[in-house]
N, C-alpha and C positions, 0 to 999 in steps of 0.2 A: 853113315859118313863119319870119318875120323879126320882130325887134323893134328899135326905134330909140330911142336916147336922144341928144339933141343934144349934140355934143361941146362946145358953148359954153354949155350950160345951167349954172346955178349949182350948185356942188357936184360937178360932173363931174370925176372923176380922169382926167387924160390918159393914165394907164397902164392904165386899165380900158377894155375894148373899148366903143366907141360903138355898135356894131352887132353883132348875133348872127345869122348865117345858118345855119339848120337845113336842111341839104341831104341829110339821111339818106334813103336809099332811092333816090337818083338814081344812075345809072350814067354812066360816062365817055362823052362829054365834058361832060355837063350841069353837074356841080359847078363846073368852071372857067368855062363859059359864063355861068352865073348869077352867080358871084362877080365876073367881069369886068364884067358889065352893072351890077351893083349898085355896084361901086366907082367907076364912071364918074361918078356923081353926088356922090361924097364929096369933101371937101376934102383937100388934101395933108396927110400926116402922120396921118390918121385911122387908128385901130387897130380892126380887126374880128376877130371870132372866127367861123370857119367849121367846122361839124361835118359829117362825111361818113361813109358806110358803104362806099363804093366802095373796094375794095382798091387800085385803081390811083391813088387820090388821093395816095398817098405819093410817086408819081413826078410826077403831073400838077401838083399845087399848087406844089411848088418850081420846076418848069419855068415855069409861068405867072408866078410872081413874078419870076424871072430875066428872062423875056422882056419883061415890062411895067415893070420897074424897081422893083417893090415889094419890101419887106423882109419875109422870113419870119422873124418874131421867134423863134418856137418852134412845135413841134408835138409831139404825143404820141398814143399809142394810147389808145383808150377801150375800154370794155366791148364796144361794138358797132362801132367804127370808128376814126376819127381826129379830132382837134381841131387846127386850125391858127390861129395868131395872126399876122395879117398887118397891116403898116403900109403905107398907101398912099404911093406915091412922091411926093416933092416935085416941084413943077413945074420 
């Protein structure tokens, strides 16, 4: 399930994620594939939150960000997995 809020909508805080990707239940490499696909349509600097349950995501997501030039702002463990805050690379 994903939910969108336009980063340019009135009242949008640029430090709040404009998009939430709920990728819980997906196994490697699907969380990275789906994140990459969704980020392709976002504007530079857009902040998104990605939630996963795949234990390999703590390796895969930082690697994905480094490969594609995105900035992993922070991540933390959750009750069931991990939450990643990613800022899309500038052009």
